[in-house]
Backbone as numpy.savetxt, mean C-alpha at the origin, in Angstrom:
# Nx Ny Nz CAx CAy CAz Cx Cy Cz
12.63 -3.64 1.73 11.66 -2.89 0.92 11.19 -1.66 1.72
11.22 -0.54 1.11 10.74 0.70 1.69 9.38 1.10 1.11
8.43 1.40 2.00 7.13 1.82 1.59 7.07 3.34 1.48
6.59 3.85 0.36 6.41 5.28 0.18 4.94 5.59 0.13
4.51 6.65 0.86 3.16 7.18 0.80 3.05 8.15 -0.30
2.32 7.86 -1.36 2.10 8.78 -2.48 0.75 9.43 -2.28
0.71 10.58 -1.57 -0.55 11.27 -1.26 -1.26 11.80 -2.53
-0.48 12.15 -3.53 -1.06 12.66 -4.80 -1.93 11.61 -5.47
-1.50 10.33 -5.39 -2.22 9.24 -6.04 -3.06 8.40 -5.01
-3.04 8.84 -3.73 -3.76 8.11 -2.65 -3.35 6.63 -2.66
-2.07 6.36 -2.55 -1.63 4.99 -2.49 -0.28 4.87 -1.76
-0.09 3.63 -1.26 1.21 3.32 -0.69 1.93 2.44 -1.71
3.22 2.72 -1.93 3.99 2.12 -3.02 5.24 1.46 -2.53
5.64 0.44 -3.23 7.01 -0.17 -3.08 7.55 -0.31 -4.49
8.70 0.29 -4.72 9.36 0.14 -6.02 10.21 -1.11 -5.97
10.01 -1.94 -7.01 10.77 -3.17 -7.09 11.14 -3.42 -8.60
12.41 -3.47 -8.89 12.87 -3.68 -10.23 12.28 -2.64 -11.23
12.22 -1.44 -10.80 11.70 -0.35 -11.71 10.21 -0.28 -11.90
9.50 -1.18 -11.19 8.01 -1.16 -11.24 7.48 -0.91 -9.85
6.17 -0.55 -9.84 5.56 -0.25 -8.55 4.48 -1.24 -8.16
4.65 -1.71 -6.90 3.48 -2.43 -6.26 2.80 -1.42 -5.45
1.49 -1.47 -5.35 0.79 -0.45 -4.54 -0.53 -0.93 -4.03
-1.00 -0.15 -3.00 -2.31 -0.30 -2.43 -2.93 1.09 -2.46
-4.04 1.21 -3.17 -4.78 2.45 -3.26 -5.70 2.55 -2.07
-5.86 3.75 -1.47 -6.66 3.89 -0.31 -7.55 5.18 -0.48
-8.63 5.23 0.31 -9.48 6.36 0.37 -9.85 6.60 1.86
-9.83 7.84 2.27 -10.25 8.10 3.69 -11.72 8.42 3.71
-12.45 7.90 4.67 -13.83 8.13 4.98 -14.03 8.48 6.40
-14.23 9.76 6.68 -14.31 10.26 8.10 -13.09 9.79 8.86
-13.26 8.92 9.90 -12.12 8.47 10.70 -11.53 7.14 10.19
-11.98 6.69 9.10 -11.58 5.32 8.61 -10.79 5.44 7.30
-10.11 4.37 6.97 -9.45 4.25 5.70 -9.92 2.98 5.03
-10.26 3.07 3.75 -10.63 1.90 2.97 -9.56 1.60 1.95
-9.12 0.31 1.94 -8.15 -0.13 0.99 -8.93 -0.52 -0.29
-8.69 0.23 -1.36 -9.53 0.08 -2.55 -9.01 -0.93 -3.55
-7.68 -1.00 -3.74 -7.13 -1.83 -4.76 -5.65 -2.15 -4.48
-5.28 -3.36 -4.75 -3.87 -3.78 -4.55 -3.34 -4.25 -5.86
-2.13 -3.84 -6.27 -1.49 -4.31 -7.44 -0.06 -4.66 -7.16
0.39 -5.77 -7.63 1.78 -6.27 -7.59 2.18 -6.70 -8.98
3.21 -6.12 -9.54 3.67 -6.54 -10.88 4.11 -8.00 -10.87
3.95 -8.68 -11.98 4.24 -10.06 -12.06 5.64 -10.40 -11.56
6.63 -9.51 -11.84 8.01 -9.81 -11.43 8.21 -9.82 -9.96
7.25 -9.22 -9.19 7.38 -9.13 -7.69 6.41 -10.08 -7.01
5.58 -10.80 -7.73 4.59 -11.68 -7.10 5.28 -12.86 -6.45
4.72 -13.25 -5.29 5.27 -14.41 -4.55 6.40 -14.06 -3.64
6.73 -12.73 -3.53 7.82 -12.28 -2.70 7.41 -11.58 -1.40
6.12 -11.56 -1.12 5.64 -10.96 0.11 5.48 -9.44 0.04
5.45 -8.89 -1.17 5.37 -7.42 -1.34 4.02 -6.91 -0.79
2.89 -7.54 -1.17 1.60 -7.04 -0.76 1.45 -7.10 0.76
1.90 -8.19 1.40 1.78 -8.26 2.86 2.63 -7.28 3.54
3.79 -6.90 2.95 4.69 -5.92 3.48 3.98 -4.53 3.47
3.28 -4.24 2.40 2.54 -2.95 2.25 1.51 -2.88 3.36
0.74 -3.94 3.56 -0.30 -3.93 4.53 0.23 -3.77 5.96
1.29 -4.46 6.24 1.76 -4.55 7.63 2.50 -3.32 8.16
3.23 -2.69 7.40 4.14 -1.59 7.89 3.36 -0.31 8.19
3.30 0.48 7.19 2.76 1.85 7.40 1.27 1.89 7.73
0.50 1.05 7.10 -0.93 1.03 7.33 -1.29 0.78 8.77
-0.61 -0.17 9.39 -0.94 -0.52 10.77 -0.48 0.54 11.77
0.33 1.42 11.33 0.74 2.49 12.21 -0.14 3.69 12.15
-1.07 3.71 11.31 -2.11 4.78 11.20 -2.94 4.89 12.49
-3.28 6.15 12.85 -4.06 6.27 14.06 -5.56 6.13 13.82
-6.02 5.80 12.60 -7.37 5.56 12.33 -7.67 4.13 12.11
-8.91 3.70 12.14 -9.31 2.33 11.95 -9.13 1.87 10.55
-8.53 0.76 10.34 -8.40 0.14 8.97 -9.62 -0.66 8.74
-10.32 -0.31 7.60 -11.52 -1.03 7.25 -11.21 -2.34 6.55
């Protein structure tokens, strides 16, 4: 699974079976707040949400709230 950073929509996305799982984020000064997570029913139970959180987000140089 490849995570894409969609800066236009302020979210990290994974495309799976033509649908998107995503985590919406908002920056606040030196921090990032994770606002909303969505995983389509067809991708639930496959570790998609945890993959989103663990890869790109943990490599950010700012504090994850």
